[in-house]
C-alpha positions as CSV (number, residue, x, y, z in Angstrom):
1,M,-0.7,0.8,7.4
2,A,-0.1,-2.9,7.1
3,T,3.3,-2.1,5.8
4,A,4.1,0.1,8.7
5,D,2.8,-2.6,11.2
6,A,5.0,-5.1,9.6
7,M,8.1,-2.8,9.7
8,Y,7.3,-1.8,13.3
9,G,7.5,-5.5,14.3
10,R,11.0,-5.9,12.7
11,M,12.2,-2.6,14.2
12,E,11.3,-3.4,17.8
13,Q,13.8,-6.3,17.6
14,A,16.6,-4.3,16.6
15,Y,16.2,-0.5,17.3
16,L,18.1,-0.4,20.6
17,N,21.3,-1.5,18.6
18,L,21.3,2.0,17.0
19,F,21.8,3.7,20.3
20,M,24.5,3.8,23.1
21,S,23.8,1.4,25.9
22,A,22.9,4.1,28.3
23,D,20.2,5.7,26.0
24,H,16.5,5.1,26.6
25,P,15.0,5.8,23.1
26,S,11.4,5.8,22.2
27,L,9.9,3.8,19.3
28,V,6.6,5.1,17.9
29,L,4.1,3.7,15.5
30,A,2.6,6.5,13.5
31,H,-0.7,6.0,11.7
32,S,-4.4,6.5,12.3
33,S,-5.1,3.0,13.4
34,R,-2.1,2.2,15.5
35,N,-4.0,1.7,18.6
36,L,-5.2,-1.4,17.1
37,S,-1.7,-2.8,17.2
38,N,-1.1,-5.1,20.3
39,K,2.6,-4.7,20.0
40,F,2.4,-0.9,20.0
41,R,-0.2,-0.8,22.8
42,N,2.0,-2.9,25.0
43,S,5.0,-0.7,24.4
44,V,3.3,2.5,25.9
45,I,4.6,3.2,29.4
46,P,3.7,6.0,31.9
47,T,5.9,9.0,31.5
48,S,7.2,8.4,35.1
49,D,8.6,5.0,34.0
50,A,10.0,6.1,30.7
51,F,13.6,5.8,31.8
52,I,13.7,2.3,33.2
53,E,16.7,0.5,31.8
54,P,15.4,-1.9,29.1
55,D,16.6,-5.7,28.8
56,R,19.5,-5.6,26.4
57,K,20.5,-9.3,26.7
58,G,21.3,-10.4,23.1
59,E,22.0,-7.9,20.4
60,M,18.9,-8.6,18.4
61,S,16.4,-8.7,21.3
62,A,14.7,-5.6,22.6
63,S,11.5,-4.6,24.3
64,A,9.9,-1.6,22.5
65,Q,9.3,1.4,24.7
66,C,7.2,4.5,24.0
67,A,6.4,7.3,26.5
68,A,2.7,7.8,27.0
69,W,3.1,11.5,26.2
70,L,4.4,10.7,22.8
71,S,1.7,8.1,22.0
72,D,-1.4,10.1,22.9
73,N,-1.5,12.0,19.7
74,R,-0.1,11.5,16.2
75,K,0.9,15.1,15.9
76,K,3.7,14.4,18.5
77,S,4.8,11.0,17.0
78,L,7.6,12.5,14.9
79,L,9.3,13.9,18.0
80,A,10.1,10.4,19.1
81,Q,13.8,9.1,18.4
82,I,12.5,6.4,16.0
83,G,9.1,6.3,14.3
84,V,7.5,3.9,11.9
85,G,4.6,5.0,10.0
86,T,2.7,6.0,6.8
87,I,4.2,8.6,4.5
88,D,1.1,10.8,5.2
89,Q,2.4,11.6,8.6
90,A,5.6,13.2,7.2
91,L,3.8,14.9,4.2
92,M,1.6,16.8,6.6
93,G,4.7,18.9,7.4
94,V,4.6,20.7,4.2
95,L,0.9,21.1,3.8
96,P,-1.2,23.9,5.2
97,L,-2.6,21.8,8.1
98,R,-2.7,22.6,11.8
99,H,0.6,21.5,13.8
100,Q,2.6,21.1,10.5
101,S,5.5,23.0,12.1
102,L,5.6,20.5,15.0
103,R,5.9,17.6,12.4
104,L,8.7,19.4,10.6
105,L,10.5,20.0,13.9
106,G,10.4,16.4,14.7
107,L,11.6,15.4,11.3
108,S,14.5,17.9,11.3
109,R,16.1,16.1,14.3
110,N,16.0,12.7,12.6
111,I,17.1,10.9,9.4
112,L,13.9,10.7,7.1
113,V,13.8,7.1,5.6
114,V,11.3,6.5,2.8
115,D,10.9,3.1,1.5
116,E,9.4,2.1,-2.0
117,V,9.8,5.7,-3.1
118,H,8.8,4.7,-6.6
119,A,5.4,3.7,-5.7
120,Y,3.6,7.0,-5.2
121,D,1.3,8.7,-7.7
122,P,2.3,12.1,-9.2
123,Y,0.6,14.2,-6.5
124,V,2.3,12.4,-3.6
125,H,5.6,12.3,-5.5
126,K,5.5,16.1,-5.9
127,V,4.6,16.7,-2.2
128,L,7.5,14.5,-1.3
129,E,9.9,16.6,-3.5
130,T,8.7,19.6,-1.4
131,L,9.2,17.8,1.9
132,L,12.8,16.9,0.8
133,E,13.3,20.6,0.1
134,F,12.1,21.7,3.6
135,H,14.0,18.8,5.3
136,A,17.3,19.7,3.6
137,A,16.9,23.4,4.4
138,Q,16.5,22.6,8.0
139,G,19.8,20.6,7.9
140,G,18.1,17.1,7.8
141,S,19.4,14.0,6.0
142,A,17.2,11.6,4.1
143,I,17.6,8.0,2.7
144,L,15.3,7.1,-0.2
145,L,15.0,3.4,-1.1
146,S,13.7,1.7,-4.2
147,A,14.4,-1.3,-6.3
148,T,12.5,0.0,-9.3
149,L,13.0,3.8,-9.5
150,P,13.0,5.3,-13.0
151,Q,15.6,7.8,-14.0
152,K,13.2,10.7,-14.3
153,Q,11.8,10.3,-10.9
154,R,15.4,9.9,-9.4
155,Q,16.2,13.3,-11.0
156,E,13.1,15.0,-9.5
157,L,13.9,13.7,-6.1
158,V,17.5,14.8,-6.3
159,A,16.4,18.3,-7.5
160,G,13.9,18.6,-4.6
161,F,16.7,18.0,-2.0
162,G,19.3,20.0,-3.7
163,K,16.8,23.0,-3.8
164,G,16.6,22.9,0.0
165,L,20.5,23.0,0.0
166,G,20.4,26.2,-2.0
167,K,21.7,24.6,-5.2
168,S,20.5,26.0,-8.5
169,A,18.5,23.9,-10.8
170,G,20.5,21.7,-13.2
171,I,23.6,21.6,-11.1
172,D,23.0,18.0,-9.9
173,T,22.1,15.9,-12.9
174,V,22.0,12.1,-12.6
175,Q,24.0,10.3,-15.3
176,K,24.7,6.8,-14.3
177,S,22.6,3.7,-14.9
178,D,24.5,1.2,-12.8
179,Y,22.4,-1.0,-10.7
180,P,22.6,-1.1,-7.6
181,L,23.6,2.5,-7.3
182,V,23.8,5.0,-4.5
183,T,23.1,8.7,-5.5
184,C,24.4,11.1,-2.9
185,V,23.2,14.7,-2.8
186,S,25.0,17.1,-0.5
187,R,26.6,20.5,-0.6
188,E,29.3,19.0,-2.6
189,P,28.9,17.9,-6.3
190,L,26.5,15.1,-6.9
191,S,28.1,11.6,-6.6
192,E,26.8,8.4,-8.1
193,I,28.4,5.3,-6.5
194,P,27.9,1.8,-8.2
195,I,27.5,-0.8,-5.5
196,E,29.0,-4.3,-5.8
197,R,26.3,-6.8,-6.3
198,C,25.5,-9.5,-3.8
199,E,25.3,-13.0,-5.3
200,Q,22.6,-14.0,-2.9
201,T,20.2,-11.5,-4.6
202,H,21.0,-12.6,-8.2
203,R,18.3,-14.9,-9.7
204,T,16.3,-15.5,-12.8
205,I,12.6,-15.9,-12.9
206,A,11.0,-17.5,-15.9
207,V,8.0,-15.5,-17.4
208,E,5.1,-17.2,-19.2
209,C,2.3,-15.3,-20.8
210,V,-1.2,-16.6,-21.0
211,R,-4.3,-14.9,-22.2
212,D,-7.2,-17.0,-20.9
213,P,-8.1,-17.1,-17.2
214,C,-9.2,-20.8,-17.8
215,V,-5.6,-21.6,-18.3
216,V,-4.8,-20.0,-15.0
217,K,-7.3,-22.1,-13.2
218,A,-5.6,-25.2,-14.9
219,I,-2.3,-24.2,-13.7
220,L,-3.6,-23.8,-10.2
221,S,-5.1,-27.2,-10.3
222,D,-1.7,-28.7,-11.0
223,V,-0.1,-26.7,-8.2
224,I,-2.6,-28.2,-5.8
225,K,-2.0,-31.7,-7.2
226,E,1.7,-31.3,-6.8
227,G,1.5,-30.1,-3.1
228,R,2.8,-26.6,-3.9
229,C,1.5,-23.2,-3.2
230,A,0.7,-20.2,-5.4
231,C,-0.6,-16.6,-5.4
232,W,-2.8,-15.1,-8.0
233,V,-2.6,-11.1,-7.8
234,R,-5.7,-9.5,-9.3
235,N,-5.7,-5.9,-10.0
236,T,-9.2,-5.1,-8.4
237,V,-11.1,-6.3,-5.3
238,D,-14.1,-7.3,-7.4
239,D,-12.0,-9.4,-9.7
240,A,-10.3,-11.1,-6.7
241,V,-13.6,-11.9,-5.1
242,E,-14.9,-13.4,-8.3
243,S,-11.9,-15.5,-8.7
244,Y,-11.8,-16.7,-5.2
245,R,-15.5,-17.8,-5.5
246,E,-14.9,-19.7,-8.7
247,L,-11.7,-21.4,-7.4
248,S,-13.2,-22.3,-3.9
249,R,-16.1,-23.9,-5.7
250,S,-13.7,-26.0,-7.6
251,F,-10.9,-26.7,-5.2
252,G,-12.7,-26.2,-1.8
253,D,-12.6,-23.5,0.8
254,E,-9.9,-25.2,2.7
255,Q,-7.4,-24.9,-0.2
256,V,-8.2,-21.3,-1.3
257,M,-7.8,-18.0,0.6
258,L,-8.7,-14.4,-0.2
259,F,-6.9,-11.3,1.0
260,H,-7.7,-7.7,0.0
261,A,-8.4,-4.3,1.6
262,R,-12.1,-4.2,1.6
263,F,-12.6,-6.3,4.9
264,A,-13.6,-4.9,8.2
265,M,-10.5,-4.1,10.2
266,G,-10.8,-6.9,12.6
267,D,-11.3,-9.5,9.8
268,R,-8.5,-8.1,7.8
269,L,-6.0,-8.2,10.6
270,G,-7.1,-11.9,11.3
271,I,-6.7,-12.8,7.6
272,E,-3.3,-11.0,7.4
273,H,-2.1,-13.0,10.4
274,T,-3.3,-16.3,8.8
275,V,-1.7,-15.4,5.4
276,L,1.6,-14.8,7.2
277,E,1.4,-18.1,9.0
278,T,0.5,-19.9,5.7
279,F,2.9,-18.3,3.3
280,G,5.5,-16.6,5.6
281,K,9.1,-17.2,6.3
282,D,8.5,-19.7,9.0
283,S,5.6,-21.6,7.3
284,T,6.0,-25.3,7.2
285,P,5.6,-27.6,4.2
286,E,2.6,-29.1,5.8
287,I,0.9,-25.7,6.1
288,R,1.8,-24.5,2.7
289,R,0.9,-27.7,0.8
290,G,-1.8,-27.2,-1.9
291,K,-2.8,-23.7,-0.6
292,I,-3.8,-20.8,-3.1
293,L,-4.0,-17.2,-2.2
294,V,-6.2,-14.9,-4.3
295,A,-5.1,-11.4,-3.5
296,T,-4.9,-7.7,-4.5
297,Q,-1.9,-5.3,-4.4
298,V,-1.9,-5.7,-0.5
299,V,0.8,-8.5,-1.0
300,E,3.1,-6.5,-3.2
301,Q,5.3,-4.9,-0.8
302,S,6.8,-5.3,2.7
303,L,4.8,-8.3,3.8
304,D,7.4,-11.3,3.9
305,L,5.4,-13.8,1.9
306,D,7.0,-16.7,-0.1
307,F,5.2,-18.5,-2.8
308,D,6.1,-21.4,-5.1
309,L,4.3,-20.0,-8.1
310,M,3.2,-16.4,-8.8
311,I,0.3,-15.6,-11.1
312,T,-0.5,-11.9,-11.9
313,D,-2.8,-9.8,-13.9
314,L,-1.0,-7.6,-16.3
315,A,0.2,-4.4,-14.3
316,P,2.9,-1.8,-14.7
317,M,6.5,-3.2,-14.9
318,D,7.6,-2.0,-11.5
319,L,4.7,-3.8,-9.9
320,I,5.2,-6.9,-11.8
321,I,8.9,-6.9,-10.5
322,Q,7.6,-6.3,-6.9
323,R,5.2,-9.3,-7.3
324,A,8.0,-11.5,-8.6
325,G,9.9,-10.7,-5.5
326,R,7.3,-12.8,-3.5
327,L,8.7,-15.9,-5.4
328,H,11.2,-18.2,-3.6
329,R,12.1,-15.7,-1.0
330,H,13.5,-18.3,1.3
331,K,15.4,-21.5,0.8
332,R,13.0,-24.5,0.8
333,E,13.4,-28.0,-0.5
334,D,11.9,-29.4,-3.9
335,R,10.2,-26.4,-5.3
336,G,11.7,-26.2,-8.7
337,D,12.7,-23.1,-10.6
338,P,10.9,-19.8,-9.9
339,R,8.2,-18.9,-12.4
340,I,5.7,-16.1,-12.9
341,I,2.6,-16.6,-15.0
342,L,1.4,-13.3,-16.6
343,L,-2.3,-13.0,-17.5
344,T,-2.2,-10.5,-20.4
345,P,-4.3,-9.6,-23.5
346,P,-3.1,-10.9,-26.9
347,L,0.2,-9.6,-28.0
348,D,0.0,-10.6,-31.7
349,G,-1.2,-8.0,-34.2
350,I,-1.9,-4.4,-33.7
351,P,-3.7,-3.7,-30.4
352,T,-7.1,-1.8,-30.5
353,A,-8.0,1.0,-28.1
354,E,-9.8,-1.6,-26.0
355,W,-6.9,-4.0,-25.9
356,Y,-6.5,-3.9,-22.1
357,S,-10.1,-3.1,-21.0
358,A,-11.5,-6.1,-23.0
359,L,-9.8,-8.6,-20.6
360,F,-9.7,-6.3,-17.6
361,P,-12.6,-3.9,-17.7
362,K,-12.3,-3.0,-14.0
363,G,-8.6,-2.9,-13.9
364,A,-8.5,-0.4,-16.8
365,Y,-9.5,2.2,-14.4
366,V,-6.9,1.2,-11.9
367,Y,-4.0,1.4,-14.3
368,P,-5.0,3.9,-17.0
369,H,-1.5,4.1,-18.7
370,H,-2.4,1.3,-21.2
371,G,0.5,2.2,-23.5
372,Q,2.8,1.4,-20.6
373,L,1.0,-1.8,-19.9
374,W,1.5,-2.8,-23.5
375,L,5.3,-2.0,-23.3
376,T,5.4,-4.1,-20.1
377,A,3.7,-7.1,-21.6
378,R,5.6,-6.9,-25.0
379,L,9.0,-6.6,-23.2
380,L,8.3,-9.6,-20.8
381,A,6.9,-11.6,-23.7
382,D,10.1,-11.1,-25.7
383,R,12.5,-11.8,-23.0
384,K,10.7,-14.6,-21.4
385,K,12.5,-14.1,-18.0
386,I,13.3,-11.5,-15.4
387,T,16.9,-11.6,-14.3
388,M,17.7,-9.5,-11.2
389,P,19.5,-7.2,-10.7
390,D,21.0,-7.4,-14.3
391,D,17.7,-6.5,-16.0
392,A,16.4,-3.9,-13.6
393,R,17.4,-0.7,-15.5
394,L,16.5,-2.3,-18.9
395,L,13.0,-3.3,-17.8
396,I,12.2,-0.1,-16.0
397,E,13.6,2.4,-18.5
398,G,12.0,0.2,-21.3
399,V,8.6,1.2,-20.0
400,F,9.0,4.4,-18.1
401,G,11.9,6.0,-20.0
402,E,11.4,9.0,-22.4
403,D,12.7,6.9,-25.3
404,A,10.1,4.1,-24.5
405,Q,7.1,6.3,-25.0
406,G,7.8,6.6,-28.8
407,K,7.3,2.8,-29.0
408,I,3.7,2.9,-27.9
409,P,1.2,1.9,-30.7
410,E,-0.8,4.8,-32.1
411,S,-4.2,3.1,-31.0
412,L,-3.2,3.3,-27.3
413,M,-1.8,6.9,-27.5
414,Q,-5.1,8.5,-26.7
415,A,-5.5,6.7,-23.3
416,E,-1.8,7.5,-22.7
417,L,-2.2,11.2,-23.3
418,Q,-5.3,11.3,-21.1
419,S,-3.4,9.7,-18.4
420,D,-0.5,12.0,-18.8
421,G,-3.0,14.9,-18.4
422,T,-4.3,13.6,-15.2
423,D,-0.8,13.1,-13.9
424,M,0.0,16.7,-14.8
425,G,-3.1,17.8,-13.0
426,G,-2.0,15.9,-9.9
427,R,1.3,17.7,-9.8
428,A,-0.4,21.0,-10.4
429,Q,-2.8,20.3,-7.5
430,A,0.2,19.5,-5.3
431,N,2.0,22.7,-6.2
432,L,-1.2,24.5,-5.3
433,N,-1.8,22.9,-2.0
434,E,1.8,22.6,-0.6
435,L,3.6,25.4,1.4
436,K,6.4,27.2,-0.3
437,L,9.7,27.5,1.5
438,D,10.6,30.9,0.3
439,E,7.1,32.6,0.8
440,G,6.8,31.8,4.5
441,Y,3.3,31.6,6.2
442,R,0.4,32.9,4.2
443,S,-3.2,32.3,3.3
444,T,-3.5,29.2,1.2
445,P,-6.4,27.7,-0.8
446,M,-6.7,24.9,1.9
447,Q,-6.8,27.6,4.7
448,W,-4.9,25.5,7.4
449,M,-7.4,22.7,7.7
450,D,-7.5,20.0,10.5
451,D,-5.8,16.8,9.5
452,A,-9.0,14.9,9.9
453,R,-9.5,15.7,6.2
454,T,-6.0,16.0,4.9
455,P,-5.0,16.3,1.2
456,T,-1.9,14.0,1.5
457,R,-3.4,12.0,-1.4
458,L,-5.7,12.5,-4.4
459,G,-7.5,9.7,-6.2
460,E,-11.1,8.6,-5.9
461,P,-12.9,9.9,-2.7
462,R,-13.5,7.3,-0.1
463,V,-15.7,6.8,2.8
464,T,-15.5,4.8,6.1
465,V,-18.3,2.3,6.5
466,L,-19.2,1.1,10.0
467,L,-20.8,-2.3,9.9
468,L,-23.5,-3.1,12.4
469,K,-25.6,-6.3,13.3
470,W,-29.3,-5.9,13.6
471,D,-31.0,-8.9,15.3
472,G,-34.5,-7.4,15.1
473,S,-34.4,-5.6,18.5
474,R,-31.0,-4.1,18.9
475,L,-27.8,-3.1,17.1
476,S,-24.3,-4.0,17.9
477,F,-20.9,-3.6,16.2
478,W,-20.0,-6.2,13.6
479,S,-16.7,-7.1,15.6
480,S,-17.0,-8.5,19.1
481,H,-13.6,-7.1,20.1
482,T,-13.9,-6.0,23.7
483,E,-11.9,-2.9,23.6
484,F,-11.9,-1.7,19.9
485,A,-15.2,-3.1,18.5
486,R,-15.9,0.1,16.6
487,E,-12.5,0.4,15.0
488,M,-12.6,-3.3,14.2
489,S,-15.9,-3.1,12.5
490,Q,-14.9,-0.3,10.0
491,V,-14.0,-0.7,6.3
492,S,-13.1,1.8,3.6
493,I,-14.7,1.8,0.2
494,S,-15.1,4.2,-2.9
495,E,-17.6,6.9,-2.3
496,R,-18.8,6.2,-5.8
497,K,-20.0,2.8,-4.8
498,L,-21.3,3.6,-1.3
499,S,-21.8,7.3,-0.3
500,K,-24.7,7.7,2.2
501,E,-26.9,5.9,4.7
502,S,-30.2,4.6,3.6
503,E,-33.3,5.9,5.4
504,Y,-34.8,3.6,7.9
505,G,-38.2,3.9,9.7
506,G,-39.9,1.8,12.4
507,T,-37.9,0.1,15.1
508,L,-34.6,0.0,13.1
509,G,-34.8,3.7,12.4
510,T,-35.3,4.4,16.1
511,A,-32.6,2.0,17.1
512,L,-30.1,3.5,14.6
513,E,-30.6,7.2,15.9
514,Q,-30.2,5.9,19.5
515,F,-27.0,4.0,18.6
516,K,-25.4,7.1,17.0
517,Q,-25.9,8.9,20.2
518,T,-23.6,6.5,21.9
519,L,-20.8,7.1,19.4
520,P,-18.1,9.9,20.2
521,D,-18.8,11.8,16.9
522,K,-22.5,10.8,16.7
523,G,-21.6,9.0,13.5
524,R,-21.0,12.1,11.4
525,W,-17.9,10.9,9.7
526,Q,-19.0,7.4,8.8
527,V,-21.7,5.7,6.9
528,L,-23.6,3.3,9.3
529,V,-24.9,0.1,7.6
530,P,-27.1,-2.2,9.7
531,L,-26.8,-5.8,8.5
532,T,-29.5,-8.4,8.8
533,K,-28.9,-12.2,8.5
534,N,-31.1,-14.0,6.0
535,N,-30.5,-17.4,4.9
536,G,-27.1,-17.5,6.5
537,E,-25.9,-14.2,4.6
538,W,-25.5,-10.7,6.2
539,S,-26.9,-7.9,4.0
540,G,-28.1,-4.3,4.3
541,A,-28.7,-1.2,2.3
542,A,-27.2,2.2,1.5
543,L,-27.0,4.9,-1.2
544,N,-24.4,5.4,-3.9
545,A,-22.9,8.7,-5.1
546,K,-25.9,9.1,-7.5
547,G,-28.4,8.6,-4.6
548,N,-29.5,5.3,-5.8
549,R,-30.2,2.5,-3.4
550,V,-27.7,-0.3,-3.3
551,T,-27.5,-3.7,-1.6
552,V,-24.6,-4.1,0.9
553,G,-23.4,-7.7,1.5
554,Y,-20.7,-8.6,4.0
555,D,-18.9,-11.9,4.6
556,S,-15.9,-12.6,6.8
557,R,-14.5,-14.6,3.9
558,T,-15.1,-12.3,0.9
559,G,-15.4,-8.9,2.5
560,L,-17.7,-6.0,1.6
561,V,-19.7,-6.4,-1.7
562,V,-21.9,-3.6,-3.0
563,N,-24.6,-4.3,-5.9
564,K,-27.2,-2.3,-7.4
565,S,-30.6,-3.0,-5.9
């Protein structure tokens, strides 16, 4: 959603240039929390006023307009001339969900553009293949974008679109490995067109591998002394919070910031705005000087952030390249050569089965392909640099290519095979859930569910937590936002960590039941957590998936923390 919001902000400045001067196109933001976007809310106009001529002074200046009829329900969003949203809104068109045909109708009239197409797990990737099949069969066109797409995934996407055109399997086989490359699938034979490289995008980033977090802290200390700025991308929220606390104790709260997905929506939007002001394109040397951002994967893609130094936990190669893309994005004076520090387990000797989990016990569950992680670290340690775009194919295929898998040490193969099995299960689940173009409408295992619980993604189940303040006599939302206090007080977390409300008696129990009655859904689809302030800290209680009581803490600087009671 953060990615969609950022793209919507860019698109509203330019979308009118795609139309004739007499046209009156609608621009829609399509995701579940779009009403929290001030830019989108301000663009909605009454249907009776939807054809007022917009101000077109200056080619790159436009005021976004969206008819109220299109904006009142996400199911109708794809009927707009231009929509910006999450991939889920499009994937619902090929899943047995109500109004899926309306979504397909909207898509069929438009060009489907999917950015960062490499970034999806096997389940979403398989559903996307089917969406391309349906879209092609309806006569639609699609543009898929990626800087780090493995050959195998490119072939699967080509086959999906080709199937919708009525082509037999195997007719369109990708061959070329040029970079950049345009692969064109149509009723004509497949064409692969190498693109001339732009010199402005050519650059080399030095890679330095370290194995001790204490070394990272020393490097960040030097960054602050030199008046530069840096980002440390950690692979889990818990690791990011732990590092933030340690660094802020050493360097001060004014120098260190934290950004991850486990903040209440109101706090997250505020932090995102501050991060963009501090490290964005228009940030000044005075604002950036000596600032450190500790973040998770939320900074990897789409947000226009620019750091002097990047430090990252070991992650898959495509994500390392994405993180490196946040280095020296804009021209600035006196910042030296771009450099990325890779925190990685030891690379000398034969790795054990616990090679990755020994240094990253929590990250080991986030990235279970430990063999691919070893290939990533080994390749970067040997080359000591990333040269783009020259190294793109070599680095990606050196980790994800079929030939690369044979180079994984035997000690890591068990984890790799287990992860491969999980991936195959994801694709099988997608095949079971999705509609079949040649079978028409029929009964399905999902039985045409409402999109409130949509299977657009697999992974660990999550719950929405609604944070409340308890002052001893009354309950109120965590956020004081005047119009969207409830939405701004919500945060998502793993169902394993926090699953159900704790039982309350006395005055709080009575107040909680009365508060639920004021909510539109009576609180049925959320876990309500009343927080009480003690010694300056807000905390409450809930139950985890095992039914055990857990302590829930929340702070606007560190976010939601769940600990065993």
